[in-house]
N, C-alpha and C positions, 0 to 999 in steps of 0.2 A: 522470622526474618523475611522481608520482601526482597526479592531479586528479580530484576527485569532487564530486558534487552531492548534497546532503542536504536532502530535503524532509520535514517532520514536522508533524503536526497532531493535534488532538483534535477529532473531528467529532461532531455530533449524529447519532444513529442514527435512520433513518426507521423507521416501523412495520414495513415489509417485513423489515428486518434481524432483528427479533425472531423471525421464522419460519424463518430460515436455520439449517441444521445445519452441522457442520464442513466437509463436502464443498462446501457452497454458498460458504463463505468462500474456500476454495481455488480453486474454479471462477471466482469473481468476480475474484480477484487475478490468476490465470493468464491469463484472457481479457483483462483490462486490460493486462497486460504484453505480451501478444502483439499487441494492437491498437497499442500504443506502439512496436512493432518491437523489443522487447527479447527476449532469449533465455532461456527458462525451462529450468533444468537440474535442479531438485529441489524438493521440497515437504515440509512437516511441519506437522501441526496437532494441537492437543490441546483437548478439550472438558472444562472444569472442572465439577465437581459441587458445588452444584446448578445453577450457571449460569456462562456465560462461555466464550470461545473465544480461543485464541492460534494464529496461523498464520504461517509463514515460507515465503516462496518464494525459492529461490536462483536467481540469474540469472547468466549468463556475465559480466554487467556489474556485479554485486554482489548486492543482496537487497532484499526488501520484508518488513517485519514488521507484523503487525496484531494488535490485542488488542481484543476486544469486552467491554465492561463493561455488561451489561444493567441492573444496579441503578442505574447512572448515566445510562443511555440514551446512551452515548458509545462511540466507536471511536477508538482511538489508532492512528496509522499512521506508520511510519518507512520512508522510501524513501532508499536509498543507491545511487547509480548512478555508477560510475567512467567516465572517458573512455577506454573500451575501444576502441582503434584509431581513434577520432574523438570529437569533442565530442558528448556525449549529453545536454546540458542540456535541449533541447527534448523529447526522449523522456521524461526524468524529469518534466518539467512536465506533459506530456500524460498520463502515468500518474497523477499526482496529480489532475488534472482529471477523468479517467474514474472514479477511485475515489470522488471527492467526489460525482459524479452518482449512482453506484451505491449509495453508503451513505447519503448525506444527501438525495438527490433534489433537489439544488441545484447550480447551476453556479458558485457564488461561491467564489473561492479565498481569501476573507478570513481563514479560520482557519489557513492554511498559513504556516509559517516556512521560510526557505531559508538554507542555509549552503553556501558554496563552500569546499572544502578543497584546498589545493595544498601539496605538499612533497616 
């Protein structure tokens, strides 16, 4: 049976995010995933012209997708973590918390939505 945890949010971007390049987005997400004890297995990012970034980090447990909308000062984040060999809900929640702090400079999880999928 497949079981997964899906966290998603539209976060306000701190002023620091406006100075990040594509490599910074990848670094922030990879470091957050590693801190949450998730296994990074791949990455892909694209910088839009004149502005914006999309990045995807592949995990052994699933993926994280991030999109920066500078014209709106927002970052959308989609975290999908499967229960790969054990319950990974707390790892997914920690990843969301770390990314919130890094992107919004806030520790409030108020903007996050959570969906548990089983089937």
